[in-house]
DSSP file (Angstrom, degrees, kcal/mol; ACC not computed):
  #  RESIDUE AA STRUCTURE BP1 BP2  ACC     N-H-->O    O-->H-N    N-H-->O    O-->H-N    TCO  KAPPA ALPHA  PHI   PSI    X-CA   Y-CA   Z-CA
    1    1 A M              0   0    0      0, 0.0     2,-0.3     0, 0.0     0, 0.0   0.000 360.0 360.0 360.0 128.2  136.1  166.3  112.0
    2    2 A S        -     0   0    0      2,-0.0     2,-0.2     1,-0.0     5,-0.0  -0.642 360.0-144.4 -95.2 151.5  133.0  164.1  112.3
    3    3 A S    >   -     0   0    0     -2,-0.3     3,-1.2     1,-0.1     4,-0.3  -0.527  34.1 -98.0-103.0 174.2  132.9  160.5  113.1
    4    4 A A  G >  S+     0   0    0      1,-0.3     3,-1.0     2,-0.2     5,-0.1   0.798 123.8  61.3 -61.6 -28.5  130.6  157.7  111.9
    5    5 A L  G 3  S+     0   0    0      1,-0.2    -1,-0.3     3,-0.1    -3,-0.0   0.735 103.7  49.4 -70.1 -21.3  128.7  158.2  115.2
    6    6 A D  G <  S+     0   0    0     -3,-1.2   145,-3.7   144,-0.1     2,-0.4   0.397 104.4  74.6 -95.5   1.5  127.9  161.8  114.2
    7    7 A T  E <   -A  150   0A   0     -3,-1.0     2,-0.5   143,-0.3   141,-0.0  -0.919  62.3-152.4-122.4 140.3  126.7  160.8  110.7
    8    8 A L  E     +A  149   0A   0    141,-3.2   141,-2.6    -2,-0.4     2,-0.4  -0.953  20.6 176.0-107.1 125.0  123.6  159.2  109.3
    9    9 A E  E     -A  148   0A   0     -2,-0.5   139,-0.2    69,-0.4     2,-0.1  -0.997  17.2-141.6-131.1 133.1  124.0  157.3  106.1
   10   10 A N        -     0   0    0    137,-1.9     2,-0.5    -2,-0.4    72,-0.2  -0.340   8.6-131.9 -89.1 171.3  121.2  155.4  104.4
   11   11 A I        -     0   0    0     70,-3.3     5,-0.1    -2,-0.1   134,-0.1  -0.988  32.2-136.4-119.3 115.5  121.2  152.0  102.6
   12   12 A T    >>  -     0   0    0     -2,-0.5     4,-1.5   130,-0.1     3,-0.6  -0.205  22.0-105.7 -74.3 163.9  119.3  152.4   99.3
   13   13 A Y  G >4 S+     0   0    0    130,-2.8     3,-0.5     1,-0.3   131,-0.1   0.906 122.5  51.6 -51.3 -46.3  116.8  150.0   97.9
   14   14 A D  G 34 S+     0   0    0      1,-0.2    -1,-0.3   129,-0.2   130,-0.1   0.788 109.1  50.8 -66.2 -27.1  119.3  148.8   95.3
   15   15 A E  G <4 S+     0   0    0     -3,-0.6    -1,-0.2     2,-0.0    -2,-0.2   0.716  92.4  93.4 -82.2 -21.4  122.0  148.2   98.1
   16   16 A L    <<  -     0   0    0     -4,-1.5     2,-0.3    -3,-0.5    97,-0.0  -0.463  54.4-172.7 -75.9 143.4  119.6  146.1  100.2
   17   17 A N    >   -     0   0    0     -2,-0.2     3,-2.3    95,-0.0    93,-0.3  -0.981  35.9 -93.3-132.8 147.1  119.6  142.4   99.9
   18   18 A E  T 3  S+     0   0    0     -2,-0.3    93,-0.2     1,-0.3     3,-0.1  -0.356 115.0  28.8 -55.6 134.4  117.3  139.7  101.5
   19   19 A G  T 3  S+     0   0    0     91,-2.9    -1,-0.3     1,-0.4    92,-0.1   0.180  85.2 135.2  95.7 -16.1  119.0  138.5  104.7
   20   20 A D    <   -     0   0    0     -3,-2.3    90,-2.7    89,-0.1    -1,-0.4  -0.358  34.1-172.3 -60.8 144.2  120.8  141.8  105.4
   21   21 A S  E     +B  109   0B   0     88,-0.2     2,-0.3    -3,-0.1    88,-0.2  -0.962  15.8 179.8-140.5 160.8  120.5  142.8  109.0
   22   22 A A  E     -B  108   0B   0     86,-1.9    86,-2.8    -2,-0.3     2,-0.3  -0.972  15.0-139.6-152.7 158.6  121.4  145.8  111.3
   23   23 A T  E     -B  107   0B   0     -2,-0.3     2,-0.3    84,-0.2    84,-0.2  -0.872  10.0-169.6-127.4 159.6  121.0  146.6  114.9
   24   24 A F  E     -B  106   0B   0     82,-1.7    82,-3.3    -2,-0.3     2,-0.4  -0.979  14.8-163.3-144.3 131.9  120.1  149.6  117.1
   25   25 A T  E     +B  105   0B   0     -2,-0.3     2,-0.3    80,-0.2    80,-0.2  -0.945  14.0 163.3-126.6 141.4  120.6  149.6  120.9
   26   26 A R  E     -B  104   0B   0     78,-2.4    78,-3.0    -2,-0.4     2,-0.4  -0.986  26.5-136.8-153.9 145.1  119.2  151.8  123.7
   27   27 A T  E     -B  103   0B   0     -2,-0.3     2,-0.6    76,-0.3    76,-0.2  -0.876  25.1-123.0-104.5 134.7  118.8  151.6  127.5
   28   28 A L        -     0   0    0     74,-2.7    73,-3.0    -2,-0.4     2,-0.2  -0.667  34.4-174.3 -79.4 116.7  115.6  152.6  129.2
   29   29 A T     >  -     0   0    0     -2,-0.6     4,-2.2    71,-0.2     5,-0.1  -0.639  39.4-110.3-103.5 165.9  116.3  155.4  131.8
   30   30 A E  H  > S+     0   0    0     -2,-0.2     4,-2.3     1,-0.2     5,-0.2   0.909 121.6  53.6 -57.4 -43.1  114.0  157.0  134.3
   31   31 A N  H  > S+     0   0    0      1,-0.2     4,-2.8     2,-0.2     5,-0.2   0.918 107.4  49.8 -60.1 -45.6  114.2  160.1  132.2
   32   32 A D  H  > S+     0   0    0      1,-0.2     4,-2.8     2,-0.2     5,-0.2   0.917 110.2  51.2 -59.0 -44.2  113.2  158.3  129.0
   33   33 A L  H  X S+     0   0    0     -4,-2.2     4,-1.9     2,-0.2    -2,-0.2   0.924 113.6  43.2 -61.4 -45.9  110.2  156.7  130.8
   34   34 A I  H  X S+     0   0    0     -4,-2.3     4,-2.3     2,-0.2    -2,-0.2   0.919 115.2  48.7 -67.4 -44.9  108.9  160.0  132.1
   35   35 A L  H  X S+     0   0    0     -4,-2.8     4,-2.8    -5,-0.2     5,-0.2   0.888 109.7  52.2 -64.6 -38.2  109.5  161.8  128.8
   36   36 A F  H  X S+     0   0    0     -4,-2.8     4,-2.7    -5,-0.2     6,-0.4   0.914 110.1  49.2 -64.2 -40.7  107.7  159.1  126.8
   37   37 A A  H  X S+     0   0    0     -4,-1.9     4,-2.2    -5,-0.2     5,-0.2   0.918 113.2  47.5 -61.4 -43.1  104.7  159.4  129.1
   38   38 A A  H  < S+     0   0    0     -4,-2.3    -2,-0.2     2,-0.2    -1,-0.2   0.921 116.3  42.4 -65.5 -44.7  104.7  163.2  128.7
   39   39 A V  H  < S+     0   0    0     -4,-2.8    -2,-0.2     1,-0.2    -1,-0.2   0.902 122.9  37.2 -70.7 -41.3  105.0  163.0  124.9
   40   40 A S  H  < S-     0   0    0     -4,-2.7    -2,-0.2    -5,-0.2    -1,-0.2   0.761  97.7-131.1 -83.4 -25.4  102.5  160.2  124.3
   41   41 A G     <  +     0   0    0     -4,-2.2     2,-1.2    -5,-0.3    -3,-0.1   0.460  62.1 137.3  84.2   0.8  100.1  161.2  127.0
   42   42 A D        +     0   0    0     -6,-0.4    -1,-0.2    -5,-0.2    -2,-0.1  -0.699  17.4 162.9 -84.6  97.3  100.1  157.6  128.3
   43   43 A V        +     0   0    0     -2,-1.2    -1,-0.1    -3,-0.1     5,-0.1  -0.076   9.0 160.3-107.9  32.0  100.2  158.1  132.1
   44   44 A N    >>  -     0   0    0      1,-0.2     3,-2.2     2,-0.1     4,-0.9  -0.326  45.6-129.9 -50.8 128.4   99.1  154.6  133.0
   45   45 A P  H 3> S+     0   0    0      0, 0.0     4,-2.7     0, 0.0     8,-0.4   0.703 102.3  74.1 -62.9 -18.0  100.3  154.2  136.7
   46   46 A V  H 34 S+     0   0    0      1,-0.2    16,-1.6     2,-0.2    -2,-0.1   0.753 105.2  39.8 -64.6 -20.1  102.0  150.9  135.9
   47   47 A H  H <4 S+     0   0    0     -3,-2.2    -1,-0.2    14,-0.2    14,-0.1   0.749 131.6  22.0 -92.7 -28.3  104.6  153.0  134.2
   48   48 A L  H  < S+     0   0    0     -4,-0.9    -2,-0.2     1,-0.2    13,-0.1   0.682 105.2  70.1-118.9 -23.7  104.8  155.9  136.6
   49   49 A D     X  -     0   0    0     -4,-2.7     4,-2.9    -5,-0.2     5,-0.2  -0.874  54.2-164.3-110.5 106.5  103.6  154.9  140.1
   50   50 A P  H  > S+     0   0    0      0, 0.0     4,-2.0     0, 0.0    -1,-0.2   0.866  90.8  49.6 -57.7 -38.9  105.9  152.5  142.0
   51   51 A E  H  > S+     0   0    0      2,-0.2     4,-0.8     1,-0.2    -5,-0.0   0.929 114.1  44.4 -68.3 -43.6  103.2  151.6  144.6
   52   52 A F  H >4 S+     0   0    0      1,-0.2     3,-1.0     2,-0.2     4,-0.4   0.939 114.5  49.6 -62.7 -46.6  100.5  150.9  142.0
   53   53 A A  H >< S+     0   0    0     -4,-2.9     3,-1.4    -8,-0.4     6,-0.6   0.834 101.1  63.4 -64.4 -33.0  103.0  148.9  139.8
   54   54 A A  H 3< S+     0   0    0     -4,-2.0    -1,-0.3     1,-0.3    -2,-0.2   0.804 104.7  47.9 -61.5 -28.0  104.1  146.8  142.8
   55   55 A E  T << S+     0   0    0     -3,-1.0    -1,-0.3    -4,-0.8    -2,-0.2   0.480  97.3  94.7 -90.4  -3.7  100.6  145.5  143.0
   56   56 A S  S X  S-     0   0    0     -3,-1.4     3,-0.8    -4,-0.4    -3,-0.0  -0.255  96.5 -97.3 -81.1 173.0  100.4  144.7  139.3
   57   57 A M  T 3  S+     0   0    0      1,-0.2    -1,-0.1     2,-0.1    -3,-0.1   0.679 125.1  54.7 -62.5 -17.2  101.2  141.4  137.7
   58   58 A F  T 3  S-     0   0    0     -5,-0.2    -1,-0.2     2,-0.1    -4,-0.1   0.701  95.6-141.7 -91.7 -21.7  104.7  142.7  136.9
   59   59 A G  S <  S+     0   0    0     -3,-0.8     2,-0.3    -6,-0.6    -5,-0.2   0.418  75.4  38.6  77.0  -2.3  105.5  143.7  140.5
   60   60 A E  S    S-     0   0    0     -7,-0.3    -2,-0.1   -14,-0.1    -1,-0.1  -0.968 102.1 -64.5-163.7 170.4  107.3  146.8  139.4
   61   61 A R        -     0   0    0     -2,-0.3    39,-0.5   -14,-0.1     2,-0.3  -0.337  50.5-165.7 -64.3 145.5  107.1  149.7  136.9
   62   62 A I        -     0   0    0    -16,-1.6    37,-0.2    37,-0.2     2,-0.1  -0.889  22.3 -99.3-129.1 162.1  107.5  148.7  133.3
   63   63 A A        -     0   0    0     35,-3.3    35,-0.3    -2,-0.3     2,-0.2  -0.374  45.4 -94.1 -73.6 156.3  108.1  150.6  130.1
   64   64 A H    >>  -     0   0    0      1,-0.1     3,-1.3    -2,-0.1     4,-1.0  -0.513  32.8-128.2 -62.3 136.6  105.3  151.6  127.7
   65   65 A G  H >> S+     0   0    0      1,-0.3     4,-1.5     2,-0.2     3,-0.6   0.888 109.2  57.6 -56.6 -38.5  105.1  148.8  125.0
   66   66 A M  H 3> S+     0   0    0      1,-0.2     4,-2.4     2,-0.2    -1,-0.3   0.654  91.2  69.7 -72.5 -13.5  105.3  151.5  122.3
   67   67 A W  H <> S+     0   0    0     -3,-1.3     4,-1.1     2,-0.2    -1,-0.2   0.943 103.6  44.2 -62.8 -44.9  108.6  152.7  123.7
   68   68 A S  H XX S+     0   0    0     -4,-1.0     4,-1.0    -3,-0.6     3,-0.6   0.909 112.8  52.2 -62.2 -41.6  110.0  149.4  122.5
   69   69 A G  H 3X S+     0   0    0     -4,-1.5     4,-1.6     1,-0.2     3,-0.5   0.866 103.6  57.7 -61.3 -36.4  108.1  149.9  119.2
   70   70 A S  H 3X S+     0   0    0     -4,-2.4     4,-2.3     1,-0.2    -1,-0.2   0.779  97.9  60.6 -67.7 -24.7  109.6  153.4  118.9
   71   71 A L  H <X S+     0   0    0     -4,-1.1     4,-2.3    -3,-0.6    -1,-0.2   0.850 101.9  53.0 -69.2 -32.6  113.1  151.9  118.9
   72   72 A I  H  X S+     0   0    0     -4,-1.0     4,-2.6    -3,-0.5    -2,-0.2   0.933 108.8  49.6 -63.7 -45.4  112.1  149.9  115.8
   73   73 A S  H  X S+     0   0    0     -4,-1.6     4,-2.4     1,-0.2    -2,-0.2   0.919 110.9  49.7 -57.8 -44.5  111.1  153.2  114.2
   74   74 A A  H  X S+     0   0    0     -4,-2.3     4,-2.1     1,-0.2     5,-0.3   0.899 110.2  50.3 -62.8 -40.8  114.4  154.7  115.2
   75   75 A A  H  X>S+     0   0    0     -4,-2.3     4,-2.3     1,-0.2     5,-1.9   0.919 112.4  46.7 -64.1 -43.5  116.3  151.8  113.8
   76   76 A L  H  <5S+     0   0    0     -4,-2.6     6,-2.7     1,-0.2    -2,-0.2   0.899 117.1  44.2 -63.2 -40.5  114.5  152.0  110.5
   77   77 A A  H  <5S+     0   0    0     -4,-2.4     8,-0.2    -5,-0.2    -2,-0.2   0.775 127.9  23.6 -78.1 -27.9  115.0  155.8  110.3
   78   78 A T  H  <5S+     0   0    0     -4,-2.1   -69,-0.4     4,-0.2    -3,-0.2   0.657 131.6  22.3-115.8 -18.6  118.6  156.0  111.3
   79   79 A V  T  <5S+     0   0    0     -4,-2.3    -3,-0.2    -5,-0.3    -4,-0.1   0.790 111.8  39.3-117.4 -61.4  120.3  152.6  110.5
   80   80 A M  S   <S-     0   0    0     -5,-1.9    -1,-0.2     2,-0.1    -2,-0.1  -0.926 138.9  -9.3-148.7 118.6  118.6  150.5  107.9
   81   81 A P  S    S-     0   0    0      0, 0.0   -70,-3.3     0, 0.0    -4,-0.1  -0.972 105.0-179.1 -71.4 -22.3  117.4  151.6  105.5
   82   82 A G    >   +     0   0    0     -6,-2.7     3,-1.9   -72,-0.2    -4,-0.2  -0.567  40.9  19.6  99.9-162.6  118.0  155.0  107.2
   83   83 A P  T 3  S+     0   0    0      0, 0.0    64,-0.2     0, 0.0     3,-0.1  -0.141 122.4  30.2 -52.0 132.7  117.4  158.6  106.2
   84   84 A G  T 3  S+     0   0    0      1,-0.4     2,-0.2    -7,-0.1    60,-0.1   0.284  84.7 139.1  99.7  -7.9  114.7  158.9  103.5
   85   85 A T    <   -     0   0    0     -3,-1.9     2,-0.6    -8,-0.2    -1,-0.4  -0.469  43.2-148.6 -69.3 137.3  112.8  155.7  104.6
   86   86 A I  E     -C  141   0B   0     55,-2.2    55,-2.6    -2,-0.2     2,-0.5  -0.955  11.6-140.5-109.3 119.3  109.0  156.0  104.5
   87   87 A Y  E     +C  140   0B   0     -2,-0.6    53,-0.2    53,-0.2     3,-0.1  -0.671  29.9 165.7 -81.0 121.6  107.4  153.8  107.2
   88   88 A L  E     -     0   0B   0     51,-2.6     2,-0.3    -2,-0.5    52,-0.2   0.790  56.5  -1.6-105.6 -38.9  104.2  152.2  105.9
   89   89 A E  E     -C  139   0B   0     50,-1.8    50,-2.4     2,-0.0    -1,-0.3  -0.997  51.2-176.0-158.9 149.8  103.2  149.4  108.2
   90   90 A Q  E     -C  138   0B   0     -2,-0.3     2,-0.4    48,-0.2    48,-0.2  -0.972   5.2-169.1-151.0 135.2  104.2  147.7  111.5
   91   91 A N  E     -C  137   0B   0     46,-2.1    46,-0.8    -2,-0.3     2,-0.4  -0.972  15.3-169.4-120.1 148.3  102.9  144.8  113.5
   92   92 A L  E     -C  136   0B   0     -2,-0.4     2,-0.5    44,-0.2    44,-0.2  -0.988  17.3-164.9-137.3 141.2  104.1  144.1  117.0
   93   93 A A  E     -C  135   0B   0     42,-2.6    42,-1.8    -2,-0.4     2,-0.7  -0.991  19.5-144.5-123.4 121.4  103.8  141.2  119.5
   94   94 A F  E     +C  134   0B   0     -2,-0.5    40,-0.2    40,-0.2    39,-0.1  -0.771  22.4 175.0 -89.4 117.5  104.8  142.1  123.0
   95   95 A K        -     0   0    0     38,-2.7    39,-0.2    -2,-0.7    -1,-0.2   0.792  60.1  -4.5 -97.4 -33.6  106.5  139.1  124.6
   96   96 A R  S    S-     0   0    0     37,-1.1    -1,-0.3    35,-0.1     2,-0.0  -0.984  80.9 -85.8-158.4 157.9  107.7  140.3  128.0
   97   97 A P        -     0   0    0      0, 0.0     2,-0.5     0, 0.0   -33,-0.1  -0.290  30.7-136.7 -70.5 153.1  107.9  143.5  130.0
   98   98 A V        -     0   0    0    -35,-0.3   -35,-3.3    35,-0.1     2,-0.2  -0.935  24.8-162.1-107.3 131.2  110.7  146.0  129.7
   99   99 A K    >   -     0   0    0     -2,-0.5     3,-2.2   -37,-0.2   -71,-0.3  -0.699  32.8 -72.4-113.6 162.9  111.9  147.4  133.0
  100  100 A L  T 3  S+     0   0    0    -39,-0.5   -71,-0.2     1,-0.3    -1,-0.1  -0.230 119.5  17.9 -52.1 139.2  114.0  150.4  134.0
  101  101 A D  T 3  S+     0   0    0    -73,-3.0    -1,-0.3     1,-0.3     2,-0.2   0.429  88.3 141.6  73.1   2.6  117.7  150.0  133.0
  102  102 A D    <   -     0   0    0     -3,-2.2   -74,-2.7   -74,-0.1     2,-0.6  -0.524  45.7-141.8 -67.5 141.4  116.9  147.3  130.5
  103  103 A T  E     -B   27   0B   0    -76,-0.2     2,-0.4    -2,-0.2   -76,-0.3  -0.942  18.1-160.9-107.4 118.1  119.1  147.6  127.4
  104  104 A L  E     -B   26   0B   0    -78,-3.0   -78,-2.4    -2,-0.6     2,-0.5  -0.801   7.7-161.2-103.3 139.6  117.2  146.7  124.3
  105  105 A T  E     -BD  25 126B   0     21,-2.7    21,-2.2    -2,-0.4     2,-0.5  -0.981   7.5-154.0-119.6 120.8  118.7  145.7  120.9
  106  106 A V  E     -BD  24 125B   0    -82,-3.3   -82,-1.7    -2,-0.5     2,-0.5  -0.799   7.9-164.3 -89.1 128.7  116.6  145.9  117.8
  107  107 A T  E     -BD  23 124B   0     17,-3.2    17,-2.3    -2,-0.5     2,-0.4  -0.975   2.7-165.7-115.5 120.4  117.6  143.6  115.0
  108  108 A L  E     -BD  22 123B   0    -86,-2.8   -86,-1.9    -2,-0.5     2,-0.4  -0.878   5.7-174.6-102.6 134.1  116.2  144.4  111.6
  109  109 A T  E     -BD  21 122B   0     13,-2.0    13,-3.0    -2,-0.4     2,-0.5  -0.995  27.6-121.9-132.0 128.3  116.5  141.7  108.9
  110  110 A V  E     + D   0 121B   0    -90,-2.7   -91,-2.9    -2,-0.4    11,-0.2  -0.542  32.9 172.8 -69.6 119.4  115.4  142.2  105.3
  111  111 A L  E     -     0   0B   0      9,-3.0     2,-0.3    -2,-0.5    10,-0.2   0.879  60.9  -3.3 -91.5 -50.5  112.8  139.6  104.4
  112  112 A T  E     - D   0 120B   0      8,-1.5     8,-2.2   -94,-0.1     2,-0.4  -0.985  50.4-147.7-145.4 153.3  111.6  140.7  101.0
  113  113 A K  E     + D   0 119B   0     -2,-0.3     6,-0.2     6,-0.2   -95,-0.0  -0.981  26.9 179.7-117.5 135.8  112.1  143.3   98.4
  114  114 A A  E  >  - D   0 118B   0      4,-3.2     4,-0.8    -2,-0.4     3,-0.4  -0.791  35.4 -70.0-129.7 170.5  109.1  144.2   96.2
  115  115 A P  T >4 S+     0   0    0      0, 0.0     3,-1.1     0, 0.0    -1,-0.2  -0.091 111.5  38.2 -57.1 163.1  108.3  146.6   93.4
  116  116 A K  T 34 S-     0   0    0      1,-0.2    26,-0.0    25,-0.0     0, 0.0   0.786 132.4 -70.2  62.1  31.7  108.1  150.4   94.0
  117  117 A N  T 34 S+     0   0    0     -3,-0.4    25,-2.9     1,-0.2     2,-0.3   0.719  86.7 159.2  63.7  23.7  111.0  150.2   96.5
  118  118 A R  E <<  -DE 114 141B   0     -3,-1.1    -4,-3.2    -4,-0.8     2,-0.4  -0.613  16.6-175.8 -80.8 136.7  109.0  148.3   99.0
  119  119 A V  E     -DE 113 140B   0     21,-2.5    21,-2.6    -2,-0.3     2,-0.5  -0.999  15.1-154.2-134.5 134.9  110.9  146.3  101.7
  120  120 A T  E     -DE 112 139B   0     -8,-2.2    -9,-3.0    -2,-0.4    -8,-1.5  -0.935  18.2-169.5-107.3 131.2  109.6  144.0  104.4
  121  121 A L  E     -DE 110 138B   0     17,-2.9    17,-2.6    -2,-0.5     2,-0.3  -0.961  22.1-129.6-124.2 137.1  111.8  143.7  107.5
  122  122 A Q  E     -DE 109 137B   0    -13,-3.0   -13,-2.0    -2,-0.4     2,-0.5  -0.665  26.0-155.2 -75.6 137.8  111.7  141.3  110.4
  123  123 A C  E     +DE 108 136B   0     13,-3.2    13,-1.5    -2,-0.3     2,-0.5  -0.961  16.0 175.7-122.6 113.7  111.9  143.2  113.7
  124  124 A D  E     -DE 107 135B   0    -17,-2.3   -17,-3.2    -2,-0.5     2,-0.5  -0.971   8.9-167.7-119.4 131.4  113.2  141.5  116.8
  125  125 A V  E     +DE 106 134B   0      9,-2.9     8,-3.2    -2,-0.5     9,-1.6  -0.976  11.2 177.8-121.3 122.5  113.8  143.3  120.0
  126  126 A K  E     -DE 105 132B   0    -21,-2.2   -21,-2.7    -2,-0.5     6,-0.2  -0.908  21.0-130.1-123.9 151.1  115.8  141.6  122.8
  127  127 A N    >   -     0   0    0      4,-2.4     3,-2.2    -2,-0.3   -23,-0.2  -0.248  45.3 -83.2 -87.8-177.3  116.9  142.7  126.2
  128  128 A Q  T 3  S+     0   0    0      1,-0.3   -24,-0.1     2,-0.1    -1,-0.1   0.643 129.8  57.9 -64.2 -14.9  120.3  142.5  127.7
  129  129 A N  T 3  S-     0   0    0      2,-0.1    -1,-0.3   -26,-0.1     3,-0.1   0.218 119.0-110.0 -96.8  12.7  119.6  138.8  128.7
  130  130 A N  S <  S+     0   0    0     -3,-2.2     2,-0.5     1,-0.2    -2,-0.1   0.750  72.0 144.8  63.2  26.2  118.9  137.9  125.1
  131  131 A Q        -     0   0    0     -4,-0.0    -4,-2.4     1,-0.0     2,-0.3  -0.822  54.8-117.2 -95.3 132.1  115.2  137.5  125.9
  132  132 A Q  E     + E   0 126B   0     -2,-0.5    -6,-0.3    -6,-0.2     3,-0.1  -0.520  37.2 169.7 -70.7 127.8  112.8  138.6  123.2
  133  133 A V  E     +     0   0B   0     -8,-3.2   -38,-2.7     1,-0.4   -37,-1.1   0.693  67.7  13.2-107.0 -30.1  110.6  141.4  124.3
  134  134 A V  E     -CE  94 125B   0     -9,-1.6    -9,-2.9   -40,-0.2    -1,-0.4  -0.997  59.8-179.3-145.6 144.0  109.0  142.4  121.0
  135  135 A S  E     +CE  93 124B   0    -42,-1.8   -42,-2.6    -2,-0.3     2,-0.3  -0.971  23.4 118.1-136.7 158.0  108.7  140.8  117.6
  136  136 A G  E     -CE  92 123B   0    -13,-1.5   -13,-3.2    -2,-0.3     2,-0.4  -0.987  48.7 -95.9 174.2-173.3  107.1  142.0  114.4
  137  137 A E  E     -CE  91 122B   0    -46,-0.8   -46,-2.1    -2,-0.3     2,-0.4  -0.986  24.2-159.1-132.4 144.3  107.4  143.0  110.8
  138  138 A A  E     -CE  90 121B   0    -17,-2.6   -17,-2.9    -2,-0.4     2,-0.4  -0.931   4.1-154.7-120.1 146.7  107.7  146.4  109.2
  139  139 A K  E     +CE  89 120B   0    -50,-2.4   -51,-2.6    -2,-0.4   -50,-1.8  -0.988  25.5 165.2-119.2 131.8  107.0  147.5  105.7
  140  140 A V  E     -CE  87 119B   0    -21,-2.6   -21,-2.5    -2,-0.4     2,-0.6  -0.892  42.4-119.5-136.7 163.9  108.8  150.5  104.3
  141  141 A I  E     -CE  86 118B   0    -55,-2.6   -55,-2.2    -2,-0.3   -23,-0.2  -0.966  40.3-140.7-101.0 117.0  109.6  152.4  101.1
  142  142 A A        -     0   0    0    -25,-2.9  -130,-0.1    -2,-0.6   -57,-0.1  -0.483  21.7-101.6 -78.4 148.6  113.4  152.3  101.0
  143  143 A P        -     0   0    0      0, 0.0  -130,-2.8     0, 0.0  -129,-0.2  -0.321  23.0-162.2 -66.0 151.6  115.2  155.4   99.8
  144  144 A T  S    S+     0   0    0   -132,-0.2     2,-0.5  -131,-0.1  -132,-0.1   0.603  71.7  69.7-107.2 -19.0  116.6  155.4   96.2
  145  145 A E  S    S-     0   0    0   -134,-0.1     2,-0.3   -61,-0.1  -135,-0.1  -0.870  84.5-122.7-103.7 132.9  119.1  158.3   96.6
  146  146 A K        +     0   0    0     -2,-0.5     2,-0.4  -137,-0.1  -135,-0.1  -0.554  36.3 179.0 -72.5 131.0  122.2  157.8   98.7
  147  147 A V        -     0   0    0     -2,-0.3  -137,-1.9   -64,-0.2     2,-0.4  -0.989  19.0-179.0-134.8 147.5  122.5  160.4  101.5
  148  148 A S  E     +A    9   0A   0     -2,-0.4  -139,-0.2  -139,-0.2  -141,-0.0  -0.962  22.4 158.0-140.6 122.7  125.0  161.0  104.3
  149  149 A L  E     -A    8   0A   0   -141,-2.6  -141,-3.2    -2,-0.4    -2,-0.0  -0.959  46.2 -80.6-145.9 160.3  124.3  163.8  106.7
  150  150 A P  E     -A    7   0A   0      0, 0.0  -143,-0.3     0, 0.0  -144,-0.1  -0.354  49.6-113.1 -62.3 139.4  125.2  165.1  110.1
  151  151 A K        -     0   0    0   -145,-3.7   -73,-0.0     1,-0.1  -146,-0.0  -0.593  38.0-110.5 -71.4 128.0  123.2  163.4  112.9
  152  152 A P        -     0   0    0      0, 0.0     2,-0.6     0, 0.0    -1,-0.1  -0.296  25.8-130.4 -59.9 143.7  120.9  166.0  114.5
  153  153 A I        -     0   0    0     -3,-0.0  -147,-0.0  -147,-0.0     0, 0.0  -0.872  21.8-152.7 -98.8 121.7  121.9  167.0  118.0
  154  154 A L        -     0   0    0     -2,-0.6     2,-0.1     1,-0.1     0, 0.0  -0.619  23.4-102.2 -91.9 151.7  118.9  166.9  120.4
  155  155 A P        -     0   0    0      0, 0.0     2,-1.2     0, 0.0    -1,-0.1  -0.411  33.4-115.9 -67.8 149.8  118.7  169.0  123.6
  156  156 A D        -     0   0    0     -2,-0.1     2,-0.6     2,-0.0     0, 0.0  -0.756  37.8-169.8 -88.7  96.8  119.4  167.2  126.8
  157  157 A I        -     0   0    0     -2,-1.2     2,-0.4     2,-0.0  -122,-0.1  -0.802   2.5-171.1 -95.2 121.3  116.1  167.4  128.6
  158  158 A K        -     0   0    0     -2,-0.6     2,-0.5  -123,-0.0    -2,-0.0  -0.924  19.2-134.0-114.7 136.9  116.1  166.3  132.2
  159  159 A I        -     0   0    0     -2,-0.4     2,-0.2     2,-0.0  -128,-0.0  -0.759  25.4-130.3 -86.6 129.0  113.1  165.8  134.4
  160  160 A E              0   0    0     -2,-0.5    -1,-0.0     1,-0.1     0, 0.0  -0.556 360.0 360.0 -79.5 143.2  113.5  167.4  137.8
  161  161 A D              0   0    0     -2,-0.2    -1,-0.1     0, 0.0    -2,-0.0   0.462 360.0 360.0 -73.9 360.0  112.8  165.3  140.9
């Protein structure tokens, strides 16, 4: 028997209303930071080298800005509108650094609905202290067909020390 946590269900264009909102939460782990660097190719030492980062304006290692941006993508793809969403456009303003073990919550809010199933959403990302780390807007094509499907299971990839 599957639970709601094991299922992805979308919200269709017709079901969306201006003002609707949804959230997605994730904590930045050491493993996430290393894997994001490996996948993106962004090996800036401010993300990976503690000694280099200690001398930076942040005083410690920080997450890639686009890691936070990728959480917006995940929220759009899995929560609202969800599976079947086509991502068209995104703007981002990075407000403060994200550090290891920070827990970020993405809040998506429907701003407008337009012809051809276009939806503009406000994207706010806050840390566990309710401090805004990223803000922006996304434009998507919302799905028109309702779908509910099993959430894919990803391999547990661990970086060795």
